[in-house]
C-alpha positions as CSV (number, residue, x, y, z in Angstrom):
1,M,-2.4,-13.7,-10.0
2,N,1.4,-13.2,-9.3
3,S,2.8,-12.8,-6.2
4,F,3.0,-9.2,-5.8
5,M,-0.6,-8.8,-5.8
6,S,-3.5,-10.5,-4.4
7,E,-7.3,-9.8,-4.4
8,N,-6.8,-7.6,-1.2
9,T,-3.9,-5.4,-2.2
10,V,-4.0,-1.5,-2.9
11,I,-1.2,-0.5,-5.1
12,V,-0.4,3.3,-4.6
13,G,0.6,5.2,-7.5
14,Q,0.0,8.8,-8.9
15,K,-3.8,9.1,-8.3
16,P,-5.1,10.9,-5.6
17,T,-4.9,9.8,-2.0
18,M,-8.2,9.5,-1.2
19,N,-8.9,7.2,-4.3
20,Y,-6.5,4.7,-2.7
21,V,-8.5,5.4,0.8
22,L,-11.8,4.2,-0.8
23,A,-10.1,1.4,-2.1
24,C,-8.8,0.1,1.0
25,L,-12.4,1.0,2.9
26,T,-14.0,-1.2,0.0
27,L,-11.8,-4.0,0.5
28,F,-12.7,-4.0,4.4
29,H,-16.4,-3.8,3.7
30,Q,-16.0,-6.2,1.3
31,G,-15.1,-9.0,4.3
32,F,-11.4,-9.0,4.3
33,N,-10.0,-8.7,7.2
34,D,-6.4,-7.9,6.3
35,V,-5.6,-5.3,3.3
36,V,-2.2,-4.6,2.1
37,I,-0.9,-1.3,0.7
38,K,2.3,-1.3,-1.6
39,A,4.1,1.4,-2.9
40,R,7.7,2.4,-4.5
41,G,9.4,5.5,-4.9
42,K,7.9,8.6,-4.5
43,A,4.5,6.8,-3.8
44,I,6.0,5.6,-0.5
45,S,4.8,8.8,1.4
46,K,1.5,8.6,0.0
47,A,0.9,5.0,1.3
48,V,1.7,5.9,4.7
49,D,-0.7,8.7,4.4
50,V,-3.4,6.1,3.0
51,A,-3.0,3.8,6.0
52,N,-3.2,6.8,8.3
53,I,-6.3,8.3,7.2
54,V,-8.2,4.8,7.1
55,Q,-7.0,4.3,10.7
56,K,-7.5,7.8,12.1
57,K,-10.4,8.9,9.9
58,F,-12.6,6.1,9.1
59,I,-11.9,3.0,10.9
60,P,-10.5,3.4,14.1
61,T,-10.3,-0.2,15.2
62,V,-8.0,-0.8,12.2
63,K,-4.4,-1.7,13.4
64,V,-0.9,-1.9,11.5
65,K,0.0,-5.5,11.3
66,S,2.9,-5.4,9.7
67,L,5.3,-2.9,7.9
68,E,7.9,-4.3,5.5
69,L,10.4,-1.9,4.0
70,G,12.7,-3.0,0.9
71,S,14.0,-2.1,-2.3
72,E,14.2,-3.2,-6.1
73,R,16.7,-3.0,-8.7
74,L,15.4,-1.3,-11.9
75,V,17.2,-1.1,-15.2
76,T,16.7,2.3,-16.6
77,E,16.5,3.0,-20.3
78,K,19.7,4.0,-20.8
79,G,20.9,0.7,-18.8
80,N,21.5,2.3,-15.7
81,V,20.9,0.1,-12.3
82,V,19.1,2.0,-9.8
83,N,17.5,1.0,-6.2
84,L,14.0,1.7,-5.8
85,S,12.7,1.8,-2.3
86,T,9.5,-0.2,-1.4
87,I,7.0,-0.6,1.3
88,T,4.5,-3.1,2.5
89,I,2.0,-1.8,5.1
90,T,-0.5,-4.6,5.9
91,L,-3.4,-3.0,7.7
92,T,-5.8,-5.6,9.8
93,K,-9.5,-5.3,11.6
94,R,-8.6,-8.2,13.8
C-alpha cells in the first residue's frame, strides 16, 4: 500500500456524499479510532460535508484531530502544469 492511502482512509470523489459517510461509519465500527478523509479539487467541499455529517448526525463524540491543506502539481494531457488543492481531515473517536 502506498503512503497516500491506508486501511482507515476514505478517498472522496464523485459518488454521493452518503456513500463516503457510510464508509467512515463502517471504519469506526470496525474498530479504528482514527479515520482519514482525503479529497482534492472540487471534491474538497464534499469531504468537509462528510466530516460534518459524521460528527453532527451519527457519532457526536467524533472530533477533528487534524486538518491538512495542500496542493499537487499535475500535468494535463496538453502538457500544461496545474496546481490542484488537497485536503486531509483526520477524525478521531478518542
